[in-house]
Backbone of each chain as ProteinMPNN parsed JSONL, in Angstrom:
{"seq_chain_A": "MTKSELIAELSAANPHLLSRDVETIVATIFNEITAALSRGERVELRGFGAFTIKQRDARTGRNPRTGAAVPVDEKVVPFFKAGKELRERVNRGKSA", "coords_chain_A": {"N_chain_A": [[224.206, 151.854, 165.02], [224.661, 155.143, 166.366], [225.752, 157.289, 169.091], [224.6, 159.818, 168.638], [222.465, 159.163, 166.94], [220.956, 157.578, 168.656], [220.198, 159.432, 170.54], [218.673, 161.193, 168.924], [216.54, 159.496, 168.246], [215.398, 158.938, 170.635], [214.634, 161.488, 171.413], [212.713, 162.001, 169.446], [210.805, 160.153, 170.247], [210.056, 161.264, 172.715], [208.557, 163.853, 172.764], [207.948, 165.91, 174.491], [210.246, 166.517, 175.756], [213.228, 168.549, 175.812], [215.674, 168.294, 173.265], [218.181, 168.81, 174.091], [218.08, 168.085, 176.735], [217.678, 165.328, 176.516], [220.075, 164.594, 175.487], [221.772, 165.263, 177.591], [220.832, 163.381, 179.425], [221.534, 160.901, 178.213], [224.353, 161.249, 178.145], [224.893, 161.488, 180.825], [224.264, 158.86, 181.754], [226.283, 157.299, 180.558], [228.556, 158.524, 181.48], [228.332, 158.166, 184.201], [228.51, 155.421, 184.457], [231.124, 155.072, 183.522], [232.455, 156.543, 185.605], [231.915, 154.987, 187.828], [233.19, 152.544, 187.144], [235.828, 153.557, 187.114], [236.197, 154.029, 189.837], [236.523, 151.528, 190.611], [234.233, 150.085, 190.938], [231.36, 147.936, 190.223], [228.774, 147.896, 187.663], [225.549, 147.063, 187.524], [223.012, 146.095, 185.483], [220.114, 144.741, 185.428], [218.866, 142.365, 183.142], [219.954, 143.709, 180.989], [222.839, 143.884, 181.256], [226.167, 143.593, 182.77], [228.69, 145.805, 183.846], [232.044, 145.534, 184.469], [235.393, 145.688, 185.924], [238.532, 144.267, 184.947], [241.506, 142.893, 186.199], [244.647, 142.996, 184.706], [247.659, 141.295, 184.586], [251.079, 142.302, 184.562], [253.086, 141.772, 181.63], [255.26, 140.248, 179.201], [255.257, 141.639, 176.163], [255.28, 141.593, 172.541], [256.668, 143.409, 169.87], [254.955, 143.308, 167.072], [255.879, 143.75, 164.578], [258.744, 143.95, 164.628], [259.438, 141.956, 166.399], [260.661, 142.408, 168.735], [261.024, 142.161, 172.264], [258.77, 143.583, 174.459], [258.079, 145.275, 177.507], [254.936, 144.997, 179.091], [252.949, 146.885, 181.14], [251.074, 146.174, 184.171], [247.582, 146.383, 184.049], [244.204, 147.711, 184.042], [241.215, 146.557, 182.677], [238.132, 147.504, 181.167], [235.065, 145.656, 181.209], [232.296, 144.024, 179.691], [229.474, 142.15, 180.403], [226.879, 140.58, 178.88], [223.484, 140.538, 179.959], [221.172, 137.84, 180.823], [218.67, 138.082, 179.53], [219.183, 139.936, 177.409], [221.235, 138.618, 176.126], [219.954, 136.306, 175.187], [218.104, 137.506, 173.502], [219.735, 138.734, 171.553], [220.95, 136.47, 170.433], [218.804, 135.063, 169.384], [217.831, 136.93, 167.588], [215.899, 139.29, 165.615], [214.455, 138.472, 163.431], [214.028, 135.745, 163.802]], "CA_chain_A": [[223.59, 153.063, 165.634], [225.644, 155.948, 167.086], [225.131, 158.005, 170.234], [223.707, 160.905, 168.196], [221.219, 158.612, 166.454], [220.247, 157.167, 169.877], [219.63, 160.692, 171.123], [217.652, 161.646, 167.987], [215.391, 158.636, 168.258], [214.769, 159.149, 172.024], [213.965, 162.847, 171.376], [211.497, 161.879, 168.635], [209.796, 159.409, 171.005], [209.68, 162.017, 173.853], [208.505, 165.239, 172.186], [207.799, 166.802, 175.609], [211.642, 166.814, 176.33], [214.156, 169.178, 174.979], [216.701, 167.316, 172.844], [219.355, 169.061, 174.897], [217.91, 167.301, 177.973], [217.869, 163.919, 176.208], [221.478, 164.512, 175.29], [222.289, 165.245, 178.955], [220.469, 162.099, 180.05], [222.387, 159.827, 177.693], [225.704, 161.482, 178.54], [224.927, 161.186, 182.253], [224.299, 157.429, 181.962], [227.588, 156.695, 180.209], [229.548, 159.162, 182.388], [228.212, 157.544, 185.527], [229.102, 154.038, 184.324], [232.602, 155.343, 183.514], [232.921, 156.961, 186.878], [231.822, 153.822, 188.727], [234.321, 151.63, 186.841], [237.056, 154.144, 187.554], [236.293, 153.88, 191.256], [236.677, 150.08, 190.919], [232.936, 149.508, 191.247], [230.676, 147.315, 189.03], [227.495, 148.442, 187.321], [224.681, 145.864, 187.13], [221.679, 146.499, 184.955], [219.417, 143.43, 185.184], [218.233, 142.252, 181.854], [220.805, 144.342, 180.001], [224.147, 143.363, 181.468], [226.931, 144.169, 183.906], [230.002, 146.363, 183.507], [232.979, 145.362, 185.54], [236.765, 145.811, 185.479], [239.335, 143.177, 185.146], [242.93, 143.266, 186.38], [245.531, 142.273, 183.88], [249.013, 141.323, 185.101], [252.162, 142.818, 183.689], [253.557, 140.645, 180.829], [256.16, 140.699, 178.188], [254.661, 141.534, 174.858], [256.245, 141.671, 171.465], [256.328, 144.245, 168.776], [254.662, 142.328, 166.005], [256.675, 144.018, 163.346], [260.169, 143.654, 164.821], [259.65, 140.779, 167.209], [261.37, 142.768, 169.947], [260.25, 141.963, 173.527], [258.394, 144.904, 175.082], [257.354, 145.032, 178.722], [253.565, 145.612, 179.126], [252.628, 147.006, 182.527], [249.811, 145.67, 184.591], [246.517, 147.374, 183.767], [242.816, 147.405, 184.29], [240.383, 146.722, 181.416], [236.677, 147.447, 181.314], [234.494, 144.385, 180.635], [230.833, 143.994, 179.78], [228.909, 140.836, 180.159], [225.457, 140.751, 178.545], [222.596, 139.844, 180.872], [220.547, 136.706, 180.267], [217.576, 138.464, 178.598], [219.78, 140.539, 176.195], [221.979, 137.609, 175.473], [219.051, 135.475, 174.47], [217.46, 138.219, 172.361], [220.741, 138.839, 170.517], [221.133, 135.159, 169.843], [217.617, 134.7, 168.657], [217.655, 137.851, 166.515], [214.586, 139.748, 165.508], [213.783, 137.729, 162.374], [213.69, 134.363, 164.206]], "C_chain_A": [[224.638, 153.829, 166.502], [224.917, 156.649, 168.242], [224.189, 159.059, 169.706], [222.394, 160.324, 167.587], [220.321, 158.113, 167.61], [219.527, 158.364, 170.428], [218.533, 161.178, 170.257], [216.391, 160.853, 168.113], [214.627, 158.786, 169.62], [214.025, 160.464, 172.053], [212.702, 162.766, 170.605], [210.369, 161.169, 169.412], [209.264, 160.131, 172.187], [209.585, 163.506, 173.512], [208.383, 166.307, 173.312], [209.22, 167.208, 176.223], [212.437, 167.639, 175.316], [215.269, 168.195, 174.546], [218.008, 167.545, 173.594], [219.3, 168.256, 176.182], [218.198, 165.753, 177.682], [219.352, 163.648, 176.063], [222.203, 164.43, 176.651], [222.04, 163.889, 179.615], [221.385, 160.973, 179.563], [223.855, 160.022, 178.15], [225.895, 161.14, 180.031], [224.993, 159.654, 182.525], [225.68, 156.897, 181.686], [228.719, 157.284, 181.099], [229.509, 158.469, 183.741], [228.757, 156.095, 185.506], [230.658, 154.143, 184.314], [233.144, 155.649, 184.861], [232.926, 155.788, 187.866], [233.002, 152.821, 188.443], [235.657, 152.23, 187.249], [237.329, 154.076, 189.022], [236.469, 152.389, 191.629], [235.358, 149.444, 191.196], [232.388, 148.758, 189.977], [229.321, 147.971, 188.868], [226.632, 147.306, 186.847], [223.366, 146.416, 186.722], [220.948, 145.225, 184.516], [218.732, 143.422, 183.837], [219.086, 142.759, 180.699], [222.24, 143.677, 180.124], [224.901, 144.055, 182.619], [228.304, 144.621, 183.333], [230.908, 146.13, 184.705], [234.395, 145.696, 185.015], [237.503, 144.565, 185.78], [240.786, 143.534, 185.261], [243.744, 142.402, 185.462], [246.987, 142.396, 184.401], [249.965, 141.891, 184.082], [252.699, 141.561, 182.887], [254.571, 141.185, 179.899], [255.512, 140.489, 176.82], [255.768, 141.578, 173.789], [255.781, 142.638, 170.438], [256.13, 143.326, 167.606], [255.418, 142.569, 164.787], [258.123, 143.589, 163.509], [260.453, 142.362, 165.62], [260.376, 141.152, 168.49], [260.458, 142.602, 171.15], [259.943, 143.351, 174.12], [257.657, 144.657, 176.419], [255.979, 145.679, 178.684], [253.235, 145.696, 180.639], [251.301, 146.363, 182.882], [248.736, 146.743, 184.337], [245.155, 146.848, 184.077], [242.04, 147.529, 183.029], [238.913, 146.652, 181.749], [236.124, 146.204, 180.605], [232.991, 144.488, 180.732], [230.368, 142.558, 179.515], [227.41, 141.006, 180.012], [224.608, 139.97, 179.566], [221.831, 138.761, 180.131], [219.556, 137.152, 179.198], [218.211, 139.041, 177.269], [220.557, 139.451, 175.413], [221.095, 136.678, 174.623], [218.388, 136.145, 173.295], [218.449, 138.406, 171.224], [220.9, 137.558, 169.707], [219.973, 134.795, 168.943], [217.436, 135.626, 167.423], [216.18, 138.224, 166.386], [213.77, 138.961, 164.477], [213.288, 136.371, 162.84], [212.416, 134.339, 165.024]], "O_chain_A": [[225.39, 153.219, 167.263], [223.692, 156.616, 168.363], [223.088, 159.214, 170.235], [221.336, 160.94, 167.714], [219.096, 158.215, 167.546], [218.341, 158.285, 170.747], [217.493, 161.565, 170.789], [215.293, 161.41, 168.096], [213.398, 158.757, 169.684], [212.941, 160.571, 172.626], [211.698, 163.361, 170.998], [209.19, 161.496, 169.283], [208.198, 159.78, 172.693], [210.425, 164.306, 173.922], [208.689, 167.477, 173.084], [209.324, 168.1, 177.065], [212.319, 167.436, 174.107], [215.74, 167.383, 175.341], [218.833, 166.642, 173.73], [220.329, 167.794, 176.675], [218.834, 165.044, 178.462], [219.836, 162.592, 176.47], [223.122, 163.632, 176.829], [222.916, 163.328, 180.272], [221.934, 160.205, 180.353], [224.519, 159.048, 178.503], [226.917, 160.583, 180.431], [225.705, 159.22, 183.43], [226.214, 156.124, 182.481], [229.696, 156.604, 181.413], [230.55, 158.22, 184.348], [229.39, 155.645, 186.461], [231.363, 153.403, 185.0], [234.172, 155.102, 185.259], [233.864, 155.639, 188.649], [233.681, 152.346, 189.353], [236.545, 151.498, 187.688], [238.48, 154.064, 189.457], [236.551, 152.042, 192.807], [235.344, 148.308, 191.67], [232.88, 148.93, 188.862], [228.779, 148.536, 189.817], [226.958, 146.65, 185.858], [222.683, 147.105, 187.481], [221.136, 144.715, 183.411], [218.083, 144.396, 183.456], [218.953, 142.293, 179.568], [222.726, 143.021, 179.202], [224.389, 144.933, 183.313], [228.942, 143.96, 182.514], [230.564, 146.494, 185.83], [234.576, 145.953, 183.825], [237.182, 143.857, 186.734], [241.275, 144.383, 184.517], [243.556, 141.186, 185.433], [247.468, 143.507, 184.624], [249.672, 141.945, 182.887], [252.746, 140.453, 183.422], [254.757, 142.396, 179.785], [255.257, 139.368, 176.382], [256.965, 141.598, 174.075], [254.586, 142.691, 170.147], [257.059, 142.632, 167.194], [255.598, 141.648, 163.99], [258.677, 142.932, 162.627], [261.529, 141.772, 165.532], [260.686, 140.26, 169.28], [259.259, 142.87, 171.07], [260.844, 144.181, 174.244], [256.694, 143.891, 176.442], [255.872, 146.833, 178.271], [253.245, 144.676, 181.328], [250.5, 146.045, 182.003], [249.04, 147.933, 184.425], [244.98, 145.66, 184.345], [242.181, 148.537, 182.336], [238.498, 145.81, 182.546], [236.629, 145.77, 179.57], [232.458, 144.978, 181.728], [230.792, 141.881, 178.578], [226.745, 141.517, 180.913], [224.982, 138.873, 179.98], [221.837, 138.759, 178.9], [219.597, 136.652, 178.074], [217.807, 138.662, 176.17], [220.513, 139.405, 174.183], [221.445, 136.318, 173.499], [218.128, 135.535, 172.257], [218.082, 138.262, 170.057], [220.973, 137.572, 168.478], [220.171, 134.269, 167.848], [216.965, 135.192, 166.372], [215.314, 137.57, 166.967], [212.558, 138.8, 164.622], [212.267, 135.88, 162.359], [211.976, 133.271, 165.45]]}, "seq_chain_B": "MSTVTRAHLTETIYTQVGLSRNESADLLEAVLARMSTALEDGQSVKISGFGTFSVRQKGRRIGRNPKTGTEVPILPRRVLVFRPSQVLKAHVNHTAIPTGDDE", "coords_chain_B": {"N_chain_B": [[232.898, 144.782, 197.064], [231.274, 147.644, 195.891], [228.17, 148.059, 194.176], [226.821, 149.637, 191.306], [223.509, 150.459, 190.413], [220.389, 150.442, 188.494], [218.842, 152.174, 190.147], [220.734, 153.964, 191.227], [221.682, 155.26, 188.809], [219.285, 156.297, 187.926], [218.83, 158.198, 189.982], [221.017, 159.904, 189.567], [220.333, 160.997, 187.059], [217.993, 162.296, 187.775], [219.006, 164.267, 189.539], [220.738, 165.617, 187.84], [219.271, 166.454, 185.553], [216.839, 167.282, 186.279], [214.38, 166.118, 185.888], [211.403, 164.333, 186.964], [211.673, 161.698, 189.396], [210.352, 159.345, 188.499], [210.156, 159.808, 185.725], [212.842, 159.988, 185.124], [213.625, 157.435, 185.597], [212.145, 156.159, 183.622], [213.277, 157.205, 181.348], [215.981, 156.187, 181.459], [215.365, 153.503, 181.187], [214.317, 153.565, 178.606], [216.576, 154.23, 177.098], [218.175, 151.946, 177.469], [216.405, 150.07, 176.376], [216.18, 150.848, 173.687], [218.806, 150.508, 172.857], [219.053, 147.754, 173.147], [217.175, 146.836, 171.298], [218.38, 147.528, 168.873], [220.656, 145.989, 168.887], [219.571, 143.474, 168.936], [218.606, 143.451, 166.393], [220.887, 142.95, 165.161], [222.507, 145.168, 164.676], [225.322, 147.378, 165.312], [226.11, 149.198, 168.286], [227.279, 152.3, 168.763], [228.976, 154.153, 170.987], [230.42, 157.121, 171.355], [233.398, 157.873, 173.015], [232.862, 156.036, 174.984], [232.347, 153.283, 174.136], [231.96, 150.409, 171.887], [229.226, 148.37, 171.205], [228.837, 145.244, 169.762], [227.512, 142.717, 167.581], [228.505, 139.457, 167.139], [228.907, 136.702, 165.038], [229.105, 133.372, 165.699], [230.611, 130.309, 164.788], [229.691, 126.78, 164.478], [230.983, 124.571, 166.897], [232.871, 121.926, 168.55], [232.287, 121.386, 171.878], [233.102, 120.548, 175.294], [231.924, 118.824, 178.033], [233.126, 119.929, 181.02], [233.159, 118.5, 183.322], [232.454, 115.766, 182.902], [233.761, 115.155, 180.561], [232.604, 114.483, 178.197], [231.843, 114.966, 174.746], [230.174, 117.688, 173.37], [228.103, 119.188, 171.063], [228.423, 122.659, 170.188], [226.228, 124.809, 169.129], [225.919, 127.032, 166.192], [225.93, 130.493, 166.955], [224.824, 133.823, 168.001], [226.684, 136.289, 169.481], [227.087, 138.947, 171.911], [229.491, 141.516, 171.913], [231.576, 143.774, 173.631], [233.523, 146.498, 172.941], [235.679, 148.463, 174.622], [236.201, 152.03, 174.517], [239.147, 153.962, 173.816], [239.189, 156.117, 175.512], [237.527, 155.327, 177.673], [239.119, 153.158, 178.606], [241.405, 154.592, 179.423], [240.31, 156.084, 181.528], [239.576, 154.102, 183.412], [242.065, 153.271, 184.103], [243.239, 155.442, 185.164], [244.894, 157.087, 183.703], [246.324, 159.388, 181.26], [243.788, 161.018, 179.381], [243.03, 160.171, 176.111], [243.004, 162.382, 173.345], [241.151, 163.639, 170.495], [240.328, 161.593, 167.59], [238.219, 158.999, 168.448], [237.784, 155.594, 168.795]], "CA_chain_B": [[232.911, 145.842, 196.075], [229.909, 148.173, 195.754], [227.605, 147.895, 192.821], [225.91, 150.722, 190.851], [222.351, 149.817, 189.791], [219.401, 151.308, 187.908], [218.458, 153.162, 191.103], [221.792, 154.992, 191.255], [221.692, 156.006, 187.575], [218.072, 157.162, 187.966], [219.067, 159.276, 190.898], [221.912, 160.863, 188.916], [219.604, 161.681, 186.001], [217.109, 163.124, 188.471], [219.695, 165.455, 190.059], [221.416, 166.436, 186.783], [218.422, 167.004, 184.515], [215.657, 167.897, 186.85], [213.057, 165.435, 185.612], [210.949, 163.618, 188.148], [212.368, 160.374, 189.564], [209.745, 158.368, 187.666], [210.546, 160.065, 184.396], [214.23, 159.692, 184.995], [213.693, 155.943, 185.52], [211.591, 155.708, 182.35], [214.268, 157.492, 180.243], [216.998, 155.223, 181.567], [214.847, 152.259, 180.56], [214.217, 153.744, 177.17], [217.937, 154.142, 176.523], [218.59, 150.546, 177.401], [215.584, 149.308, 175.475], [216.502, 151.153, 172.321], [220.098, 149.912, 172.495], [218.764, 146.344, 173.073], [216.5, 146.511, 170.04], [219.351, 147.641, 167.801], [221.551, 144.816, 168.979], [218.758, 142.31, 168.536], [218.523, 143.539, 164.937], [222.245, 142.754, 164.569], [223.264, 146.407, 164.49], [226.255, 147.753, 166.376], [225.746, 150.485, 168.913], [228.678, 152.966, 168.957], [228.819, 155.333, 171.913], [231.74, 157.714, 171.296], [233.922, 158.145, 174.354], [232.53, 154.948, 175.836], [232.711, 152.022, 173.512], [231.079, 149.883, 170.914], [228.639, 147.034, 171.36], [228.454, 144.664, 168.478], [227.07, 141.307, 167.543], [229.424, 138.642, 166.451], [228.424, 135.389, 164.652], [230.005, 132.274, 166.032], [230.318, 129.067, 164.104], [229.526, 125.556, 165.258], [232.221, 123.914, 167.336], [232.721, 120.929, 169.535], [232.721, 121.657, 173.243], [233.315, 119.357, 176.108], [231.501, 119.013, 179.341], [234.34, 119.848, 181.775], [233.006, 117.579, 184.489], [232.407, 114.396, 182.425], [234.607, 114.984, 179.453], [231.87, 114.076, 176.983], [231.755, 115.943, 173.687], [228.868, 118.302, 173.186], [228.179, 120.201, 169.98], [228.002, 123.98, 170.498], [225.583, 125.264, 167.889], [226.206, 128.419, 165.808], [225.093, 131.426, 167.722], [225.25, 135.167, 167.871], [227.009, 136.768, 170.821], [227.289, 140.36, 172.083], [230.734, 141.855, 172.425], [231.743, 145.185, 173.983], [234.909, 146.972, 172.828], [235.768, 149.73, 175.262], [236.951, 153.052, 173.768], [240.481, 154.347, 174.406], [238.83, 157.053, 176.566], [237.112, 154.526, 178.845], [240.267, 152.392, 179.138], [242.286, 155.51, 180.119], [239.662, 156.476, 182.768], [239.676, 153.058, 184.475], [243.499, 153.179, 184.53], [243.636, 156.737, 185.699], [245.983, 157.636, 182.846], [245.929, 160.547, 180.516], [242.669, 160.802, 178.474], [243.5, 160.522, 174.742], [242.08, 163.339, 172.654], [241.076, 163.394, 169.02], [239.451, 160.544, 167.137], [238.062, 157.933, 169.415], [237.082, 154.468, 168.201]], "C_chain_B": [[231.46, 146.375, 195.877], [229.461, 148.132, 194.324], [226.674, 149.084, 192.553], [224.796, 150.035, 190.113], [221.52, 150.919, 189.108], [219.052, 152.487, 188.87], [219.443, 154.308, 191.231], [221.753, 155.872, 190.013], [220.446, 156.894, 187.486], [218.232, 158.431, 188.792], [219.955, 160.351, 190.265], [221.188, 161.675, 187.86], [218.689, 162.727, 186.691], [217.772, 164.362, 188.964], [220.283, 166.308, 188.951], [220.454, 167.076, 185.804], [217.215, 167.656, 185.089], [214.332, 167.331, 186.342], [212.628, 164.763, 186.887], [211.641, 162.309, 188.245], [211.749, 159.301, 188.6], [210.124, 158.552, 186.198], [212.041, 159.754, 184.11], [214.384, 158.158, 184.788], [213.253, 155.469, 184.17], [212.667, 156.021, 181.248], [215.458, 156.556, 180.271], [216.598, 153.921, 180.862], [214.761, 152.398, 179.074], [215.535, 153.701, 176.431], [218.293, 152.649, 176.363], [217.751, 149.716, 176.449], [215.892, 149.582, 174.035], [217.824, 150.511, 171.884], [219.868, 148.355, 172.319], [218.144, 145.924, 171.728], [217.47, 146.542, 168.833], [220.237, 146.407, 167.79], [220.816, 143.549, 168.556], [218.598, 142.284, 167.029], [219.883, 143.196, 164.32], [223.024, 144.018, 164.309], [224.278, 146.593, 165.624], [225.764, 149.028, 166.965], [227.066, 151.13, 169.346], [228.463, 154.199, 169.772], [230.245, 155.983, 171.983], [232.16, 158.114, 172.712], [233.661, 157.071, 175.345], [232.938, 153.642, 175.25], [231.696, 151.583, 172.512], [230.598, 148.492, 171.233], [228.37, 146.467, 170.011], [228.145, 143.232, 168.609], [227.96, 140.518, 166.652], [228.802, 137.189, 166.226], [229.414, 134.332, 164.942], [229.633, 131.053, 165.341], [230.096, 127.923, 165.0], [230.935, 124.987, 165.718], [231.943, 122.786, 168.34], [233.235, 121.32, 170.937], [232.783, 120.361, 174.038], [232.719, 119.702, 177.516], [232.72, 118.856, 180.321], [234.343, 118.828, 182.932], [233.175, 116.094, 183.942], [233.346, 114.133, 181.277], [233.886, 114.597, 178.175], [231.802, 115.289, 175.994], [230.345, 116.445, 173.513], [228.994, 119.334, 172.065], [227.729, 121.605, 170.501], [227.498, 124.521, 169.136], [226.023, 126.705, 167.48], [225.344, 129.374, 166.556], [225.624, 132.847, 167.537], [225.527, 135.707, 169.299], [227.268, 138.297, 170.789], [228.747, 140.602, 172.518], [230.848, 143.352, 172.602], [233.171, 145.505, 173.776], [235.0, 148.339, 173.499], [236.573, 150.751, 174.395], [238.282, 153.295, 174.51], [240.221, 155.281, 175.628], [238.444, 156.339, 177.855], [238.294, 153.751, 179.48], [241.208, 153.312, 179.921], [241.642, 155.843, 181.496], [239.814, 155.363, 183.791], [241.118, 152.854, 184.959], [244.056, 154.416, 185.181], [244.817, 157.277, 184.965], [245.442, 158.755, 182.031], [244.818, 160.188, 179.49], [243.084, 161.127, 177.06], [242.481, 161.535, 174.139], [242.026, 162.979, 171.2], [240.13, 162.226, 168.769], [239.395, 159.4, 168.095], [237.293, 156.825, 168.819], [236.436, 153.665, 169.353]], "O_chain_B": [[230.535, 145.579, 195.713], [230.262, 148.166, 193.391], [225.875, 149.487, 193.397], [225.037, 149.149, 189.293], [221.859, 152.102, 189.125], [218.981, 153.64, 188.445], [219.054, 155.471, 191.33], [221.787, 157.098, 190.128], [220.503, 158.045, 187.052], [217.851, 159.534, 188.399], [219.693, 161.546, 190.4], [221.384, 162.886, 187.756], [218.615, 163.878, 186.261], [217.196, 165.443, 188.842], [220.342, 167.533, 189.057], [220.76, 168.137, 185.26], [216.611, 168.514, 184.444], [213.3, 168.002, 186.372], [213.429, 164.636, 187.813], [212.169, 161.831, 187.241], [212.456, 158.495, 187.994], [210.384, 157.573, 185.499], [212.417, 159.326, 183.018], [215.148, 157.685, 183.947], [213.828, 154.543, 183.598], [212.915, 155.208, 180.357], [215.925, 156.15, 179.206], [217.349, 153.337, 180.081], [215.091, 151.467, 178.339], [215.622, 153.212, 175.304], [218.654, 152.18, 175.284], [218.248, 148.798, 175.796], [215.875, 148.663, 173.217], [217.974, 150.045, 170.755], [220.452, 147.75, 171.42], [218.478, 144.905, 171.123], [217.391, 145.718, 167.922], [220.517, 145.859, 166.724], [221.381, 142.672, 167.902], [218.468, 141.211, 166.44], [220.016, 143.155, 163.097], [224.123, 143.946, 163.761], [224.127, 146.055, 166.72], [225.11, 149.84, 166.31], [227.83, 150.598, 170.151], [227.852, 155.168, 169.323], [231.148, 155.426, 172.607], [231.359, 158.628, 173.493], [234.171, 157.142, 176.463], [233.792, 152.949, 175.804], [230.693, 152.26, 172.286], [231.374, 147.571, 171.491], [227.741, 147.12, 169.179], [228.464, 142.591, 169.61], [228.153, 140.886, 165.493], [228.258, 136.588, 167.152], [230.533, 134.411, 164.435], [228.448, 130.728, 165.275], [230.29, 128.054, 166.209], [231.896, 124.968, 164.95], [230.855, 122.731, 168.912], [234.426, 121.548, 171.148], [232.555, 119.263, 173.531], [233.009, 120.758, 178.078], [233.275, 117.762, 180.427], [235.385, 118.387, 183.418], [233.953, 115.312, 184.488], [233.701, 112.979, 181.035], [234.538, 114.403, 177.149], [231.716, 116.448, 176.4], [229.406, 115.649, 173.515], [229.849, 120.219, 172.098], [226.721, 121.685, 171.202], [228.247, 124.656, 168.169], [226.446, 127.488, 168.331], [224.161, 129.116, 166.778], [226.711, 133.057, 166.999], [224.689, 135.583, 170.193], [227.626, 138.849, 169.748], [229.202, 139.925, 173.44], [230.287, 144.119, 171.82], [234.019, 144.847, 174.379], [234.436, 149.301, 172.977], [237.485, 150.378, 173.656], [238.478, 152.883, 175.653], [240.939, 155.231, 176.626], [238.921, 156.655, 178.945], [238.443, 153.698, 180.701], [241.756, 152.91, 180.947], [242.342, 155.88, 182.508], [240.15, 155.643, 184.942], [241.362, 152.346, 186.053], [245.182, 154.438, 185.678], [245.686, 157.89, 185.584], [244.25, 159.058, 182.083], [244.913, 159.163, 178.815], [243.467, 162.267, 176.8], [241.283, 161.499, 174.419], [242.767, 162.116, 170.729], [239.268, 161.904, 169.586], [240.431, 158.882, 168.512], [236.185, 157.073, 168.345], [235.778, 152.653, 169.107]]}, "name": "protein", "num_of_chains": 2, "seq": "MTKSELIAELSAANPHLLSRDVETIVATIFNEITAALSRGERVELRGFGAFTIKQRDARTGRNPRTGAAVPVDEKVVPFFKAGKELRERVNRGKSAMSTVTRAHLTETIYTQVGLSRNESADLLEAVLARMSTALEDGQSVKISGFGTFSVRQKGRRIGRNPKTGTEVPILPRRVLVFRPSQVLKAHVNHTAIPTGDDE"}
């Protein structure tokens, strides 16, 4: 499922809303999560999961083609941990 | 470290879209619910500019209780993984935002 499919389905389920508004709502959610992570904050959505950032130290990497050592700077990576409810639903699957 | 919750996201939707607070909360819930159902079905959810949530099948392996050292079988299971997009990675690092095709 893509973002546009998500918007289309939510619009169909909420006929009283303009699809432009649904688009804004979906964009707002992901923009807000992005902004929070950029500020170094975490986003916790009970039942769904938590978005956090993790600090990665600088390291010496290798160009996999040439084998040459390449310095990799320290960086921050976004991380998502599924919440208990979602984790269990995904593991169980719908068919089970 | 401060934490952003449903209440914050609801408030942002309320101010940006002009729906009532109740309806803003309902829509946020609807977005999360629809994404959850897709993932439960084993589908990937791909949000361009943000990242991709996908379901990965893991095989059976032998784990170990780290405290006692006893071997415990870990049964095959399905886990959710999130791959952040290049755009999201750039944002959190405050580096230049890549343009063009985003995976």
